[in-house]
Each structure stands twice: as structure tokens, then as C-alpha cells.
N, C-alpha and C positions, 0 to 999 in steps of 0.2 A: 664453839665449834672446834672439834678435835682433828688433828692430822690423821688419826686412825679412820675417821669417817671418809676423808678424801682417799685414803688408801683403799678402802672397801669399794668406793665408787670406781676407782681405777681398775681394780681386779674384776669388777662386774661389767666393765665396759660402758658405764653410764656417762653420757656427755655432761651430766650435771657436775661431774668432776671438775670441769673448767670453771664453773661458777664458784665452787667451793675453793678451788685453788686461788682464784683472784681474791676472794674475801680473806683467806688466810694470809696471802702474801701482803696485802695492804696493812694488816695488823701486826705482822711479824717484825720484831725489832732485834731479836737474838740471831746471831750469825748462824749457829747450828740449825735453828729452825728454818731460816731462809734458804740455806744451802740444801737442806733436806727437801724443801718444796721444789727447788730447782731440779733435784734428782727425780722427783715424782713427775715433773713436767717432761723430762727426757724419756722416762719410762713410758709415759702416755704416747709419745711419738713413736717409740719402738713398737708399741702394741697397735699402732695405727688408730689410736683413739684421738680424733681431731675435734677441735671446737665446733659447735653447731654452725657458726658462720666464720670460717677461717679467713683472715685477711688475704687479699689477692696479691699484695706486693710485700716485699721485704726491704728493709733499709740497710744499705751497705755501711757498716760501722767499722772504722779502724781504731784500735787502741794501742798506744805506744808511749813509752816513757822510761824514766830512770829507775824502774823497779821491776820486780817480778810481778807480772800482771795476772797470774793465777792465784786465787780463785776470783779476783775482782771482776774479771770479764764475764765469768759465768753468772754472777749476781746481776750484772747489768743486762745481760742477755735475757735472763729470766724476768726481770722487772719490766722490760720493754714488751716482751711477748704477752704477758698476762694482761697488759693494757692494750692489746691488739695492735702493737707496733713491732712485729717480729724483726729481728736484725740478722743479717749475715755478717759474721765477724772476721776481721783480719787482725791478728795479734802480732805486735812487733817483738823483737828480741830484747832481752834485758839490757837496758842502758845503751841501746843502739839508735835512739830516736833521732839524734842529730844527723847521723849518716843516712838513715832511712828517709829523712825529709830532704836533705840536700843533694842526694844522689838521684839524678833524673831517671836512672834506669832501675830504681829499687822496686821491689815487689809491691810496696805501698801504692805506687802509681799504676802498676798493672791491675791492682785490685779496683782502682777507680772509686774510692770511697765517696759517699754522700755526706757523711759526718765523720770527723776525726776527733778523738778524745786524747788529748796530750797531757801527760803528767811529767813536767820537767823536774829534774833531780833537785831535791831540796838542798842537798849538800853543796850544790854549785851556787846557791844564793847566799853568799857570805862574803864579808869584806876581808880581803887578804892582806891589807896593810896593818898599820898600827892604830890602836884605839885613840891615840893622841893626834892623828892626822887631821889636817884642817877639813872643815865641812865640805868645801868645794871639791876636794879630792875624792872624798867618800861618795859624794853625791854623783860625781861623774861615773864612778864604777857602778853605783846603783842604777844609773840610767842605762849603762851598757847591759846590765842584767835584764832590764825591761825590754830594751831593744832586741836582745837575742831571742826572747820569746815571741815578740811581735814579728820578727823576721821569719822565724820558723812558721808561724801562722800564715804570714803573707805568702810564703813559698807554697805551702800546701794549697791554699785557696787559689792561687794563681794557676797551679798545675791541674787542679781537679775541680775547682768551683765548689768545693765542700765547705759546709759550715764547720768551724773549728771551736772546740770546747777545750779550755785549758784550766788546770788547777792553778791557784796561786800558791803561796808558801806559808806554811804554819809557823807561828812564832814559838820560840823555845819556851817551855813551861818551867824551866829550872831556875833556881835562885842565882845562878852565876852572874857576877858583877853587881848584884844587889841593886840598890837605888841608882847606881851609876849607869845602868843600862839605858835609862831614859835621858841621860845627859850627853850622850854621844851617838852620832849617826852610825858609827863604826860597829856598835854592838849588833849581834845577830838579830836581836829583838827590833831595834830601831831600823836597821838596814832592811829587813824583810817587810816591816810595816810600810816603809817608804816605797819599796818596790811594788807591794800589793796595791797601794793607792794609785800610783802612777800607771800601773798596768791596767787597772780598771778604767781610769779616766782616758787612757789613750787607745783603748780597744776599738778597732773598727767594727762596722756593722756585722761582719761575718764571724767575729770572735766573741765567744761567750765565756764568762768567767765562772768556773765552778769553785765557789768560795770555800776552799778547804780549811782556811784559817777560821772562818765563821763556824763551820761544822765542828772543828776541834774544840772551839770555845763553848759550843752548846753542851758537849758531853764532858768537858773538862780536859785541860791540856795534858795532865798526867795520864788520864784514862785513854787518851787518844794515841799514846805511844806504846810500842812494844819493841824495845831494843834487841831482845833475844831473837825475835822473828826476823828483824832486819839482818842480824849477823848470820843467822842460820839459813835463811831462804830469801833474803832481800825483799821481804814484804814491806809495803809502803807505810803501814800503820797498824794499830791494834785492830782486832776483828770488830770491836764495837764501832770504831770510826769507819771501818771498811763498809759496814752496812749503810751508814749514813752517806758515805761518799758514793756508793753505788746508787742509792736512792736519788741523790742530788743529780748525778749524771743522767740517770734515766728521766728525771723530771725535766731537765733542760732539753734532752733529745725529744721528748714528747711535746714540749712547748713549742718546738720549731714548726709543728704542723697542727697544733691544737690551740684554739683561741681561749683566753680566759673567760670566765663568766661575766655577764654584762649587767645583771639586775640583782640587787639585794632587797628582798622583801622582808619587812620588819613587823613583828608583833609589837604591841604597845605596853599593856599592863604587865609589870614585872619583867619587862624586856628593856624598854627605854626609860622606865622609872619604876620605883617600888610602889606596890599597892595597886588598887583598882580605882581609876579616876571617877567612874560612875558612882562608886560607893563612898570613897574617901573624900571626894571633892578636890578641886584644884589645890587648895591649901594643905590637903592631907596626904598627897603623894610624896614619896621619898625621892628627892632630887636636889642636888646642889651641895655646897660645901659645909653645910651645918651638921652633917653626920657622915661617918665613913661609908655607909651603904649608899647614901645619896651621892657622895662624891664619886663612887665607883660607876654609878649609872651615868653621871655627867661625863666621866672619862670615856665611857663606851660611846656616847654620842659624839664626842670629839673625834674619836677614831673613825666613826662612820662618816663624818664630814670629810675626813682626809681621803676616804675612798672615793667620795663624790668628786674631789679635786683631781683624782686620777682617772676620771671618766666613768666610774661605776654609777649606774642609775639607781636611785633609791625609791622604794615604794613601801606602802603601808597596807597591811592586811590584818584587821582586828575585828573580833566579835565584840561590838560596842555600839552604843548610840553615837551617830555621826557627830552631832554637835558637841557632845562631851569629849569625844576623841580628839576633835580639833582644838579644843580649848587650851590644853597645855602648850601647843605649838604657837598659839597666838598671844597667850597671856602669862605664862609662867616665866619669871625673871631668869631662872637658871636653865631654861630649855635652850640647848645649843642648836638642835635641828629646828628649822622653820618650815612653814608650809611651802615656801618657794624652793626648798631643797627636794621636794617630793614630786615625782612625775606621775604617780598614780596613787590615790588615797581611797581605800575601800574599808570603811568601817560600817558594818551591818551585821545581820544575824544569819547570813548565808554561810554554807560550808566554805572554809578557807580554800579548799582545793578548787571550788568553782570560781571564787574571786580571783585566784591567781590565774586560772585558765582564761578569765575575761581580760586580764591585763595583757596577755600575749598579743592578740590582734590590735589592741589599742596602741601598743608600742612597736608593732610590726616585728616582733622577735619570737623565736621559737621558745617553747617551754624549757628546753635544755639550756637556755641562757640564764635561767632564774636560780637563785639560791634563797631559801626561806629559813629564817631563824625564829625560834619560839622557845619559851621556857616550859611549855606544856607538852609532855610526851604524847598525849592523846591527839592533839592537833597535828603534831609532827607525823604521827602514824596515819592520820586521815589523808594528809597531803601525799605521803609515800604510796598509799593505796590507790588514790584516785587521780593523782597527777604525778606518776612515777618518773616522768622526765625531769622534774624539778629536784635539784639537790637540796637536802635538808640538813640543818644543824640544830641539834637539841642543846640548848644552853643549860649549864649546870645550875645548882641552887645558889651559888655564890657569885654575885655580880662583879666581884673583883677579878674573876677569871674570864669575863666576857671578852675583853679586848684580846687576851691571849688566844682564846678559842677562834676568834675570827681572823686574827693576824697570822695564825699558824695553820689555817685550813688549806692554804695554797691554791685557792680557787680564783683569786683576783690578782695574781701576780702579773705585772705588766712586763713585756719584753722591752718596751720603750714607752715613754710618756711624751705626748705631743701637746702643743698649745690647745689643740682642738678638744682634747680629752676634758679639760677643765670647763669647756663651754657646753658639754653635751646635754646637761640638764636644761640649760637655757634653750637649746635647740628643740628639745621635746616640748617645752612650754610654749615656744613660738608655734609649733605644729598645732597646738590646741587652738590658737588664735586663727590660724589659717583654716582649720576645719570649721570654725564658727562662721567665718566669712563665706566659705564655700556653701554652707547650709543656707545662707541668706541670699545667695545669688542663683538665679535659675538659668542664666545664660553662661555656659562654660567659657566661651571666648571672652566675655566681659570679666569673668572671675580671673582668668589667667592674665588679662590685661591689667587688672587692678593690683595684682601682686607686684608689679614693677620688677620683674626678675632680671637679674644680671648674671651671666655665666662666664667663667674663664676656662678655656681649653688650653691645657699646658702640657708640653712634652715632659717626660719624667725628669725631675731635677734632684740632686743630692739632698737638698733640704726636706724634700717630701718623702724620701725613702721610708722612714719609720712609719708614717701614716699610710703610705701605699701598701706596705707589707701587712700592716694591721688590718686594713680593709680587705685585702685579698684573702687573708687567713680567717676572717670571721664572717664574711658575707656568705649566706647560705641560700636564701630564697630567690633573689634576683641574681643568679649566678649560673651562667649557661654551661660552664664546664667544671667549676669548682676545682680548678687547678690551684694548689696552694704554692706560695713562693715566700721564701725567707728574704730578709733584707739584702743578703748577698746575691740572691737570685734576681731580685729587682734591679740591683746595680748592673748585673750581667745583661739584662734586657736593655737597660738604659745605654749601655756601651756597645751593644751588638748591632752591627750595621744592617743585619737582616730583619731586625725588629722595628716596629713602630709602636711605641708605648706612650700613652698620654692619659691625663686625668681631667676630670671636670669638677669645678667648684661652682656653687650656686648660692646666691643670696637674694633676698627680696625685702619688701618694706617691713616685714616682721622680724627679720634677723638673718644671720649668716648660717647656712647649712654646713659650710665648710666643704671639704673634699668628699664628694658623694658618688663618683663614678670612675671606673678604671677600665681601660681597653688595652689589650696587647695583641698586635697583629704581627704575623711573620710572613715575609715575602718569599715566594717560591715561584720563580719564573714570572708569569703574568698573573699569578693568583696571590691575593692577600688572604692568608688563613687567619681566622679570628680565634686565637688561642684562649683569650680571656675577655669576657664582657660581663661586668658586674656593676650594680648600682645599689645605693641605699633605697630601701622600699619607701622611705619617707618622701621621696620626690617623684613617685610614680604618677603618671597621667598629668604631668606638668610640662610636657613636650621636651623633657630632657632626653628621652630616648631618640627623638627625631634629630635633635642637635648632635647627639653622639654619632648617629648614623651619617649625618651630613659630613662630620669630620672624618670618619672612617673612609668614606667615599673620596673625599678630597685628598687625603694622604695617599690612598691607594692609587688614584689617578696620577698624583705627582710622582709616584714611583713606577709609572708605566704599567700598572696592573689593569687588566680588563674585567676582572671578576673578583667578588668577595666570596669566600667560602666559610660558612659558619657551621658549628656542630653543637648539638644539645646532648649533654651526657646526664641522664636522669639520676637523681638522688632522692632520698626520702623527703627532702625539704624544698626542692626547686621545681615542683610540678607547675607552679604559677607561670614559668617561662617556657613550658613545653611547646606552645604554639607561637612563641614570641617572634621568631624569624618570619613565619608566615604573615603575621600581622604587619611586619615591617616591609613586606613586599618581596621577600626571598621565595625561591621555589624549592620545594622538597625534592631532593635527588636520590636519597637512599634512607632506608629505615630498618632498624632491628630492635631487639629488646634492650640493647645496651646503648644505642645512640641513634640520633636523627641528624642527617646531613642536609645542608641547604646551600644554595648559591644565589648570588645577585649579579647580573650582568651590568656593567657600569657605562656602556656606551650611551645609553639613553637616560641615565639617572639624573634627575633634577633635584636640587636641594629643596628640602621641605621647609616652607615658611613657618616660623614660630613666633611666640610673644616674648622670647628671651633675647636680651641684648648680649651679643657674644663678643668677647675679647680673646685673642689668641696670643700665647706666649711660647716662644721657642727657647730651648735650652742651649746656652752658649757656654761651653766649658772654658774655665779661666786658664 
């Protein structure tokens, strides 16, 4: 696809321009090309050629630091907009970031940013003493460098509630000091390495590290620098690294509101092992340490297992005889993946697109949560055509590249990892047991009784913040408003006196569901407004909804509220809860195309009896 095609579409006023622009932007790695695409985007706006479905909101983004920020800010603006997250920019002055942050009356705070991207000056991250100074002295100064960045981030967040992104510090790529650089903490290399590590480990929930040093390492330390550009115009780095820095900043900005993918669907033959198991037999497939190719397939499986430990669900979709497809999982000595690692296993002769479509309702997930990998371009194309919501990855011919392809796709990057993520596959396996029991029992009350359910209703607590934000940002179906919140915003709810935020956990005799429900209410006079009500679809129709409402009503009454006010904001994915409030006894008070409003009077509300044994936990700050 050529840029000239995009230009022609722009000149003819064809909205297809935006599709082409997005595709070209995603593949562009050269600064000149990316900058040209940004210019075309601005020309499209000047010509009033808008995307077919322009986003309704913009994100207020402030960029400030110890460098000249042009043209870096234009690249970030472009990358965000083509991904349908347009930003309104505020740009700080060159090397004035400390004053801009510490001055309560600065324009930064008048702008009221939602996200702040900070690039602290690299030249300030250096030890000013002697190379022979004792470690304790150098370490104290390194800690002060860490604390200065943390304090700037804290100040910004405290004043604005913004998420803060900061770069860390590149390590110098020159031979200065030789091997001695690693024998003293006072060298720039060791000093910055220590600062980077401590900064990452100490970062609070609202602070996100844009790993500049990692990016420089990817393209090469020498290639990342441009000393002439620094002296002439105070550019932060080479143009090659600037592209990677802009992409990384945009990636972090987008990840604040966009959940990672949830399911990895795997082909089998020539994807998890070499050869065709139905033709070559169990002993004939290439897998294990006896050959370089077999070792590469085994390494790929090890990486896939690591994704499962981060909470990614694994599924299989293969054109194969089912018994033959299962055999390696059960009998091959070098098979790393086992049947218990797989939440859905479909090996048959149906189109793979249909098999993947069938997985979605089984797992109560949307198709846009799925990623499908296959070595066969024809199968990839079929899924693209008939299940376009699914993201596809075509594996190359060399299995030694498979880990790199999956690790670098950026589809499964976690913002945080919780203990519940590692248990997710087990939770879905337990669901299958519950469904089997439900099918065997005709009396619903008896079924619910037999589950022996125990629920814990808990006020928001700091330890739950990562999981709360994770659930808020990825829940789509049972989500009445789809208001997304970062970890910092969850903390603000937890500490806001006008809010009532709580979660629900559930377990039964088959296993622990973990944290499965979140409610956020906001008191306004005698009304409790339900800002957020979401639950995992895996626990629907088990009386969790009733217990959640019981708790909402209890908390509202305790705060002298006489009514609950709920709103349903429709999205393409939450149609299932359109009439939820009505089913729960609320009265419809207003309706339009964009929302439905409901109320529940509390004077006569009686708690709904359920089969769940409830425990309540209050948050008591230390």
C-alpha cells in the first residue's frame, strides 16, 4: 500500500482515506514516513474529511520535559488519533518541567490534563561526586534522583488526578570507563541502571514507566543518539528512537482505556509441533530436544504456558481427528502444554471461523477478545473473512521465530498481574463442572443450594486496586455504563467521601471465582447514583445480582438516601443488560437513544433472600 494511494483518497474526499491511513501508520517505522502521514491527517481535518465514526471525546494530554518536544508531540498525537483516541495537547516549554509542575498557578493545571507524559532530563541523572566514593554515598544520591521523579509525579496526580507516564533514563552506549563501568555505582551506566530499577519498583499505581532504555537497546545504543540534534535543537534522541518513543507513549496511553486480549486460540500441526500428527503418528511429529526444530516448538509451548500464568486463556482450533489431536497432549513426553491448560478444545473438520465463533458463548466473551494463530495463510484468511472481530497472527515458516512473533505482538501486555490471573484457567474448568451439575438438576433452587456458595462483599481496598481496575476496563457485556477507570481513578473513588465503592467475591464447592462484581455509587443529597455496576457473566443467574442490590440498598440507607438512581448506557456489547434494572424492581423514568434512566424508592425495599452465605468486610486505612 503506497502513501500516494492515501493522498489520492484524501484529494477525492473518500472516507476510506482513514482506513488506509491507519494501516500505513501501523506499518511505518521510518520517521519521515510517519511525519508525512501525520501531515496528511491534518490536511484531512483542514478539508473537513472526517472518519466515518469519529470519536465523541478527546483525551487531554500534557507533554513536558527537559527537551524540545517538537516533533515528538506531533507523532504521539497522530498515533493516538488513528487508533480512535484523539488527544487535545498541551506542550510544556523546553526544560521548564519542574517549575511547570511545582507552581500551583502554572498553565499545566489550568489545562487540567487527564494524562501527563513527562520526560525528565537525562543529564540530571548522573553522579556528581567521585568514582571512588563509597557505595552508600552514591546510592543515597541515586535514591534522591528516584525520589525527585516520584515527587513530580505525585504532585501532578494530586493536583489533577491524571495518570502520569514518565520515561526512565538511557544508559550511555560509549566505551568510556571500559570494564570499570560495572565495578562502581558512580559510573553513569551503573547509576542510571540503579535509578531505572528503583523507579520501576517504587512507581505507584498512577505512574507508568515508558522504558526509554529498553527502546534504545532494541534499536542499538549508538543508533538511538544524535548529539548534533541535541546541540542544535535540543532533540531528545535520534529520529529512529523518536519513532519508537512516540509509539511506546501512545501504546501506554491507549492501554489506560483498552483491555488486553483474553484468549489465545492455537492451531496444532506445524504450530505446536512439526508435522501432521494424523499422518506422521505420535512418534513422527517433531517436538523436543532431539532436533533444533523440535526444540523451537517446545520453546514456543513454554512461552504459551507463561501467557496462561498471566491470565490468558488458551484454546485449540484444529482441522483434525479429535482423538488424534488429543494424543500428543496426553502421551508425548516433550509436550509442555497439557489438556488441563486448555479451556476449549475443538478438533474437527468444521471451518475454523465457525469453531472460534462457537467458543465465544462458551466462555462468555466477545470475539474481539480472541487472538488466533496459525501457520496456514488460507486458514488465517478464512477467519479474517468470517470472524473479522478476531485478531489473527500468521506464523512464519521458521518455528524459531514463533516466540518472538507472539511476544512482540503487544496483544497480551498486562498493566498489572494479580494472583487471580494465574487461576483463570482453573475457574473456567470449574465452570464446566457447574454446568454439568445444572444440567442434571431440574429444580433451580436445589441447584443453587447444592453449590454451597459463599460471597464476600468488600469495600474497595488498596490490595484489590489492580484487579478492580482490570475488571472495570475489560468487562463489556454485564456492564451498565461501561465507565472505564484506571488504578489511580479507582483509588480516588476509594478515598472520595461522596463515593460508595465495593466489590464482590464468590466461591462454591467447585472452586473460587475470585473478584466477580464491582459497584460504584455516588451520593448526591438523598439519591445514590449508580455510576458503575458490572459483573462477570460467569456468575449470572446465581443470585449474585440480588445480593449486590441488597448491599447497594443497605449502603444507600446507611447514608440517608431515599432512592437509587441507575442508568443504562447502550454499547454494541451490553444489550444483555438493557432491561436489567426493570427486572430488579426499578422504575423506568426517562428514555432516549443514548440512555435509559431508572429509580428505586428505598422506603419499602426489603432484602431479597438468596442461597449465598454473605460476609462483609470494611476497609480500615492503616
